[in-house]
C-alpha positions in Angstrom: -0.2 -0.4 0.0 1.4 3.3 -0.6 1.0 6.0 1.6 3.1 9.3 1.6 3.9 9.7 4.8 6.9 11.6 7.4 7.9 11.2 10.7 9.3 14.1 12.8 11.3 13.7 15.8 13.9 14.9 18.1 17.0 14.3 20.0 15.0 14.6 23.3 11.5 16.1 24.3 11.2 19.2 24.7 13.1 20.9 21.5 9.4 21.9 19.7 8.7 18.5 17.6 4.3 18.9 18.8 4.9 22.6 17.8 6.5 21.8 14.8 3.6 18.5 13.7 1.2 20.8 14.3 2.1 24.1 12.6 2.5 21.4 9.4 -0.5 19.7 9.8 -2.1 22.9 10.2 -0.4 24.6 7.0 -1.7 21.4 5.0 -5.3 22.0 6.7 -5.2 25.1 4.6 -3.6 23.9 1.9 -7.0 21.7 1.9 -5.1 18.5 2.0 -6.7 15.1 2.8 -3.8 14.4 5.9 -4.0 11.7 8.9 -1.9 12.2 11.7 -0.4 9.8 14.4 1.6 9.7 17.8 4.0 7.5 18.5 3.6 6.3 22.3 1.2 5.9 24.5 0.4 9.4 24.9 -2.9 11.0 24.7 -3.1 14.9 24.7 -0.7 14.9 21.9 -2.9 13.4 19.6 -6.0 15.6 21.2 -3.8 19.3 19.7 -3.6 16.7 16.6 -7.5 16.2 16.5 -8.1 19.6 17.6 -6.1 21.6 14.5 -7.2 19.1 11.8 -10.7 18.2 13.3 -10.2 14.6 12.5 -9.1 11.8 14.3 -5.7 11.0 15.5 -3.9 7.7 16.1 -1.4 6.5 18.5 1.1 3.6 17.1 3.1 2.1 19.8 4.5 -1.6 19.6 4.6 -2.1 23.4 0.5 -2.0 23.6 -0.5 -3.3 19.6 1.8 -5.1 18.9 4.6 -5.1 15.4 1.8 -6.6 13.4 -1.1 -4.5 14.6 1.3 -1.0 13.9 1.6 -1.8 10.2 -2.5 -3.3 9.9 -4.1 0.1 11.5 -1.3 2.3 9.7 -2.0 1.5 6.7 -5.8 1.0 7.7 -6.4 4.8 9.0 -4.1 6.1 6.3 -6.6 4.7 3.6 -6.9 7.1 1.1 -5.6 9.8 2.4 -3.0 12.4 0.9 -0.4 12.2 3.6 0.4 10.5 7.2 2.1 12.2 9.6 3.8 10.8 12.6 5.1 12.9 15.7 7.8 11.2 17.8 7.9 10.3 21.2 10.6 11.4 23.8 14.0 10.9 22.2 14.5 9.0 18.8 16.2 6.5 19.7 14.6 6.5 23.5 12.5 2.9 24.1 11.6 0.5 27.3 13.2 1.2 30.0 15.6 4.3 28.7 17.7 1.2 28.1 16.2 0.1 24.8 15.3 0.9 21.6 12.5 -1.4 21.3 8.9 0.9 21.2 10.9 3.8 20.3 10.0 6.6 17.9 13.5 4.7 15.6 11.6 2.0 16.4 8.1 3.1 14.3 10.2 4.3 11.9 12.1 1.2 11.1 9.0 -0.6 10.9 7.4 1.6 8.9 9.7 2.8 6.6 9.1 6.6 7.2 11.1 9.0 6.0 12.6 11.0 9.9 13.1 15.0 10.0 14.6 16.1 13.5 13.8 18.7 15.5 16.2 20.5 16.5 16.7 23.3 19.3 19.9 25.2 18.0 19.5 28.3 20.3 23.4 28.4 21.4 24.4 26.2 19.2 26.9 26.6 15.8 29.5 23.7 15.2 28.2 20.8 17.8 24.7 21.0 15.8 26.7 19.1 13.0 28.5 16.6 15.6 25.0 16.0 17.1 23.0 15.3 14.1 26.2 12.7 12.8 25.9 10.8 15.4 22.2 10.5 15.3 22.6 9.2 11.7 25.0 6.9 12.6 23.8 5.0 15.8 22.0 2.8 13.7 22.5 1.4 10.1 19.8 2.6 8.9 18.5 5.4 10.9 15.6 6.3 8.1 16.9 10.6 9.2 16.3 12.4 6.3 16.5 16.1 7.0 16.5 18.6 9.9 13.8 21.4 10.8 16.0 24.3 13.4 13.8 25.3 15.9 14.6 28.9 18.2 17.0 30.6 16.0 17.4 33.5 14.3 17.2 33.7 10.0 20.9 35.0 10.1 21.9 31.9 12.3 20.0 29.9 10.6 21.4 30.5 7.0 25.0 29.8 9.0 24.2 26.7 10.8 22.4 25.4 7.1 25.5 25.9 5.5 27.6 24.1 8.0 24.9 20.8 8.3 24.6 20.5 4.1 27.9 20.5 4.0 29.4 18.2 6.3 26.4 15.6 6.2 24.2 14.0 3.3 21.2 15.9 5.2 19.1 18.1 3.8 17.7 21.6 6.0 14.0 22.2 5.5 13.9 25.3 7.6 13.1 26.8 10.7 11.1 28.7 13.2 11.8 31.2 15.1 11.3 32.0 18.8 7.9 33.5 19.0 5.9 33.1 22.5 3.0 32.9 20.4 3.5 29.7 19.8 4.1 28.4 23.3 2.2 25.8 24.3 2.2 25.2 27.8 2.4 21.9 30.2 0.6 20.9 32.7 1.6 17.6 35.2 0.9 14.7 32.7 2.7 17.1 29.9 1.4 19.5 27.7 -2.3 20.9 28.4 -5.3 19.5 26.8 -6.5 21.5 23.4 -9.9 22.8 25.6 -7.6 24.7 28.2 -5.1 26.2 25.5 -6.1 29.8 24.8 -7.1 31.3 21.5 -5.3 27.8 20.0 -6.9 27.9 16.9 -5.3 31.6 16.3 -2.1 30.1 17.5 -2.0 27.2 14.9 -3.0 30.1 12.5 -0.3 32.4 12.9 1.9 29.3 13.0 1.3 27.7 10.0 1.6 31.0 8.0 5.1 31.0 10.1 5.8 27.5 8.5 4.3 28.5 4.9 7.4 31.6 5.3 10.4 29.3 6.9 10.0 25.6 6.6 9.8 24.2 3.1 6.7 22.2 2.9 6.6 21.8 -0.8 9.8 19.8 0.0 8.8 18.1 3.2 5.8 16.4 0.6 8.0 15.1 -1.6 10.3 13.5 0.6 6.9 11.6 2.0 6.2 10.6 -1.7 9.4 8.3 -1.3 8.6 6.2 1.2 8.2 2.3 0.6 5.0 0.8 0.3 3.8 -1.3 3.3 2.1 -4.2 3.4 -1.5 -4.5 4.3 -4.1 -6.9 5.5 -7.5 -5.9 6.4 -9.2 -7.2 8.9 -12.0 -9.9 8.8 -14.7 -7.9 10.9 -17.8 -10.9 11.7 -21.1 -9.5 12.0 -21.7 -8.6 15.4 -25.3 -10.9 15.8 -26.5 -8.8 19.1 -25.4 -5.0 19.2 -25.2 -3.1 22.0 -25.3 0.4 23.3 -22.5 2.1 25.2 -21.8 4.9 27.3 -18.8 6.9 27.1 -17.9 10.0 29.7 -16.7 12.4 27.4 -15.5 16.2 28.5 -12.6 18.2 30.1 -12.6 16.2 32.8 -12.8 12.2 30.7 -10.7 13.0 27.2 -8.1 10.6 26.7 -8.9 7.5 24.6 -7.3 5.5 22.0 -9.5 6.4 18.8 -8.3 2.6 17.6 -10.2 1.5 21.3 -14.0 3.4 20.1 -13.6 1.8 16.4 -13.3 -1.3 17.6 -16.5 -1.3 19.5 -17.7 0.6 16.6 -16.6 -2.2 14.2 -18.4 -5.1 16.1 -21.7 -3.1 16.3 -21.0 -0.8 18.8 -23.5 2.3 19.1 -21.4 4.8 21.4 -23.0 7.1 22.8 -20.9 10.0 24.4 -21.7 12.1 27.5 -20.6 14.5 30.3 -20.4 13.8 33.8 -20.1 17.8 34.5 -23.0 19.0 32.6 -25.6 16.5 31.1 -27.6 15.3 34.6 -28.1 11.4 33.9 -26.5 8.7 31.7 -28.0 8.2 28.2 -31.0 6.3 28.0 -31.4 2.6 27.4 -27.3 1.8 27.6 -25.7 -1.5 28.1 -22.2 -0.8 29.5 -20.8 2.3 30.5 -16.9 3.5 29.9 -15.0 6.0 31.8 -11.8 6.9 30.7 -8.7 9.1 31.9 -8.4 12.7 32.0 -7.9 15.8 34.7 -11.0 14.5 37.2 -8.7 16.0 39.7 -9.5 19.5 38.2 -13.5 19.6 38.2 -13.7 17.7 41.6 -16.1 20.1 43.2 -17.9 20.6 39.7 -18.3 16.7 39.1 -19.0 16.2 43.0 -21.8 19.4 42.8 -23.6 16.9 39.8 -25.2 15.0 42.3 -28.0 14.1 39.6 -25.6 12.3 37.6 -23.6 10.6 40.5 -27.3 9.1 41.7 -27.8 8.2 38.0 -24.7 6.7 37.3 -24.8 4.9 41.1 -28.0 3.8 40.5 -27.9 2.3 36.7 -23.9 0.3 38.4 -25.9 -1.3 41.1 -28.4 -2.8 38.4 -25.5 -4.6 36.8 -24.4 -1.9 34.8 -21.5 -3.5 33.1 -18.2 -0.6 33.6 -14.6 -0.4 32.3 -12.8 2.6 33.6 -9.1 3.9 33.3 -6.8 6.2 35.7 -9.1 9.0 35.6 -12.4 7.3 35.3 -10.9 5.0 38.3 -10.7 7.4 39.9 -14.4 9.0 40.2 -15.4 5.7 40.8 -13.5 6.3 44.1 -15.9 7.8 47.7 -13.7 10.8 47.2 -11.1 12.8 45.0 -8.7 15.6 46.6 -8.4 18.1 43.7 -4.8 20.6 43.1 -5.2 21.8 46.4 -5.8 18.8 48.4 -9.6 19.5 49.4 -11.9 16.2 49.2 -14.9 15.9 47.5 -17.3 13.2 47.5 -17.2 11.1 44.3 -19.4 7.6 43.1 -18.2 6.0 45.7 -18.1 2.5 44.1 -14.7 2.2 44.8 -14.2 2.0 48.8 -11.3 3.9 48.6 -10.2 7.4 48.6 -8.4 9.0 45.6 -5.4 11.8 46.6 -2.9 13.7 45.4 0.4 12.6 45.0 3.8 14.5 45.2 5.6 12.6 42.3 5.2 10.1 40.0 5.1 6.4 41.6 4.0 3.9 39.3 4.3 5.1 35.7 5.4 3.8 32.3 4.9 0.5 30.2 3.9 -2.5 32.3 2.7 -6.0 31.3 -0.7 -6.9 33.7 -1.3 -10.3 34.1 -4.5 -11.5 35.7 -3.8 -13.0 39.4 -7.7 -14.9 39.2 -10.4 -15.3 36.6 -11.5 -11.2 36.2 -14.7 -9.9 34.5 -12.3 -9.2 30.8 -10.1 -12.2 30.9 -8.7 -15.1 32.6 -6.0 -16.2 34.9 -2.9 -16.0 34.1 -3.9 -14.1 31.1 -1.9 -10.8 30.2 -2.5 -7.6 28.9 0.4 -4.9 27.8 -0.4 -1.1 29.7 0.5 1.8 30.4 0.2 4.0 33.9 1.2 7.8 34.4 -1.1 9.4 37.2 0.2 11.9 40.2 -2.8 11.0 41.8 -3.5 7.7 44.2 -5.5 5.4 45.3 -6.1 4.1 49.3 -7.0 0.8 47.2 -5.8 0.0 44.0 -6.8 -3.4 43.8 -5.4 -6.6 43.6 -7.4 -8.7 40.4 -3.6 -8.1 38.4 0.4 -7.7 38.6 1.4 -4.9 37.1 5.0 -6.0 35.9 7.4 -3.2 33.8 9.6 -4.6 31.5 13.1 -5.1 31.4 12.9 -4.8 35.2 11.7 -6.5 38.7 9.4 -4.1 39.4 6.1 -5.1 39.9 2.9 -4.0 41.9 -1.3 -4.7 42.3 -3.4 -3.1 40.9 -6.6 -3.2 38.7 -10.4 -3.9 40.4 -12.1 -6.9 39.0 -15.3 -6.8 41.3 -18.8 -7.9 39.9 -20.2 -5.8 37.1 -17.0 -3.7 37.5 -13.3 -3.6 35.9 -11.3 -0.6 37.0 -7.8 0.4 37.3 -5.4 3.0 36.9 -3.8 1.2 33.9 -4.6 2.6 30.4 -5.1 -0.2 27.8 -5.0 -0.6 23.5 -7.5 -3.0 23.0 -5.4 -4.5 20.2 -3.1 -5.7 22.7 -5.2 -8.2 23.8 -8.5 -8.4 22.1 -10.5 -10.5 24.7 -10.9 -7.4 26.8 -13.1 -5.9 24.4 -14.3 -9.2 22.6 -15.5 -10.0 26.5 -16.6 -6.2 27.2 -18.9 -6.5 24.1 -20.3 -9.7 25.2 -21.3 -8.0 29.2 -23.0 -5.1 27.6 -25.2 -7.6 25.3 -26.0 -9.3 27.6 -28.1 -6.6 29.4 -29.7 -6.0 25.9 -31.1 -9.5 26.8 -32.4 -8.3 30.3 -34.2 -5.0 28.7 
């Protein structure tokens, strides 16, 4: 399958690759290009930026969470009939599992998808050293896929000097630069970049950024580079017909906004009618539902508002008590607690389904990739079954659950997590359904049993 594509990466985090990626996507939008975007790794927030800029879905690609075969197939499936696929890297280009491997790194994705790579380098305060830096990245792996560089935070005069140095010394093309301008800056929060809903005048920022990209980035030449990507093998999925359809309510608002788009698409492909609702603003759950999904996000920022929406709390409590199947991750897990502390440490009443308190932590404790190993038969999988997952949270629970052991890759570190009690499956880990489709399939089956009861 021929897919013109480009990947923006960087030597490290914080160099401006999200700014460059979003600016490039915005510029393509104003050129009326039919684009699909991707984010390497488990990150939710950058995908929200991509979606907000493009007003289309953005997909995560992660070899640990999805497996190599699924990465290629889903990449091709989601890029079908698009003019170009744009991929944003994660962390530094070669940074993978445990910080000691290239597995699940941006480089791993580039080599798997055979995608040309442009490094975004913050060149402020650098001169000839930038050549040594780039040479090291190009030669660290025999086939690095690195074809070019964009310089960030430099003046036009300094850019011209660096461009001549780089192109004289290395077989790399310099595709332009971005000057240091505060109007392009994207603020951060405890989970990384803030969400698009919280960014002031985002569309105006992206418009100005796209105009700057047109002036100082060689967009046409990047598009030509994207066309040099070689064809990929694509095996279309065989989706069996779901005889019994079900209706699943999915929490989606500023408090609950972390979802892998492929997870939602998986449910839809298997006949699920997705009904979005807002625990912040709506008074009750959607009617005639057969399952409930509470995703991650920032409920701690909206603890007071969530607590004061008592009609929604009662509506959810009532349906859960009736046996409604519930799947909750991270922020959704916190919402199920008896109480939740806000950013100032003030405690608010929540759903009370999990008999525990959600409290503000001082630092990250359990985070990163894990393999979940079921210690017992659970609501969604059998004892001994394993699921690749990811954790990243500052808030802690006084009762993490004990249905699974979470085991860190390339490490002996592990901890207990996840509640699987009755009709509720809830915990901190984020799961990509393609990592173990039994999770989604079993949840769908549970929801379908509710259809028969209704």
